[in-house]
Residue, then its C-alpha position, 0 to 999 in steps of 0.5 A: x762595094x758592100x753597103x752596111x746597115x745598123x752597126x756596120x760601117x760601109x768602109x771596106x778595108x782590103x787585106x794586103x798580105x802578100x806572103x806567097x809561099x805557094x806549093x805546086x798546084x795540080x791543074x794550076x787554076x786555083x794557083x792562078x786565082x791566088x795570084x790574082x788575089x794577091x792576098x793568100x799564101x798556100x801550103x800543103x799539110x804534111x802527109x802522115x798517119x791515117x785518121x781514126x777508122x770510120x765505116x766505108x758506107x752508111x745506109x739510110x735508114x739504118x742503125x747509123x742513119x735515122x730520119x729526124x724530120x721530113x717535109x723539108x723540100x727546098x732546104x739548103x743549109x743547116x745549123x745547130x744552136x747547141x740547145x736541141x734545135x736545128x735551123x734550116x735555110x729553105x728556098x722554094x721559088x725565091x720565098x726564103x724561110x728559116x725553119x726550126x727542127x726540134x731534134x728531140x721530137x722532130x717537130x718542124x716550125x717556121x721561124x721566119x719568111x720573106x728572106x729572099x733566095x737564101x743559101x747558107x745559115x749559121x747560129x750564134x747559139x744565143x738566139x740569132x741565126x744568120x742567113x746569106x742570099x743570092x742577092x748578096x745580103x747577110x740577114x740576122x733572124x731572131x729565132x724567138x720572134x722571127x724578126x729579121x734585118x739586113x746586116x750588110x748588102x751589096x756583095x756578089x752572090x753569097x752562098x756560105x756563112x759561119x759565126x764565131x765569137x761575134x764574127x760573121x764570115x761570108x763567102x760566095x763568088x770569089x771572096x770571103x769577108x769578115x763582118x764584125x760588130x763595130x768594124x768595117x767589112x774586111x776582105x779576108x781572101x779574094x780571087x777565089x772560085x766559088x766558096x761553097x761552105x765555111x766553118x770554124x774550129x774551136x780556136x776561131x780558124x776559118x775553113x773553106x770549101x771551093x767549087x774548084x775542088x779545094x779545101x783550105x784554112x784561112x787565118x782571120x787575122x792575116x788572110x793567109x790561106x793554107x791548102x789541105x786538099x785539091x782536085x776533088x769534085x765539088x766539096x759542097x759542105x764541110x765542118x770541123x770535128x771536136x778533135x780538129x779534123x776537117x769533115x767534108x762532102x765530095x760529089x754530094x754523096x761521099x764524106x772524107x776527113x783531113x787532120x790539119x795537124x798531121x795531114x792524116x786522111x780518112x774515108x771515103x765514106x759513101x752514103x745512100x742519100x740521093x743528095x747530101x747537100x749540107x750537114x752540121x756536127x753536134x757536140x757528140x760527133x753525130x751529123x745532122x744531114x740534109x737530103x735535099x732531094x727527099x727533103x729529109x733531115x737525118x741523124x748520121x753516126x760515124x762520119x767523124x770517127 
């Protein structure tokens, strides 16, 4: 059972929603996981018109892909604060750090160290970033001072984190949790595969990519899960564009989009990066992309149409 620190209660409340209006699943593995969880309802988005046109490939470097910063070996995840900075979780030999990149100048500074085997990172845009680690902890880092504290611990290994309106969502091996101030940790979905990434849209709806090849949306209020894509190869990273489209990476080099409202699909867009490990979308629709092999942060245009 997760243990809470500071303002979070150690009590765990499981979502018992048993709405099981499921659609057929190709290989049946993800459906079996949902049945075991007993907490999700699956539905496929309707097929409809294609998404706006995007390039079929992006070369880096080029006019559509320019390096912002280098020397970021071990970078795992990236988050934007909306004020001109990108924050990266960096894990090298277990020495977890948070680094800041000034997007205007490319200057790199270390914000915090000693964070363990860190994975996903999320920014609240108000002076804090949140990182999760393979030890099953959620930590909060003050980006001005570098001070950090464990918010909650005791989970199975965590890989993904997202923030929206005071809520911090974490996911990893088989589960997604809602960690909210002044409330117990709440299980949103269980019986999953391995949650690789989490993102929220402007309305606070939560989106998830899973190692089992699925891209889904979770209603934070009910835990109901809607399936949008399955059968893909390792959708490692996803974001939600300003127009509501899901933008996700498959096989570490290919970008695809899905319109949740219409089912319209875009892509695939291939890139020349050696490993497209994570990305974040800025307010203008540009993607800040980590190439974990070269340790480079790139600014890429055209991925979200």
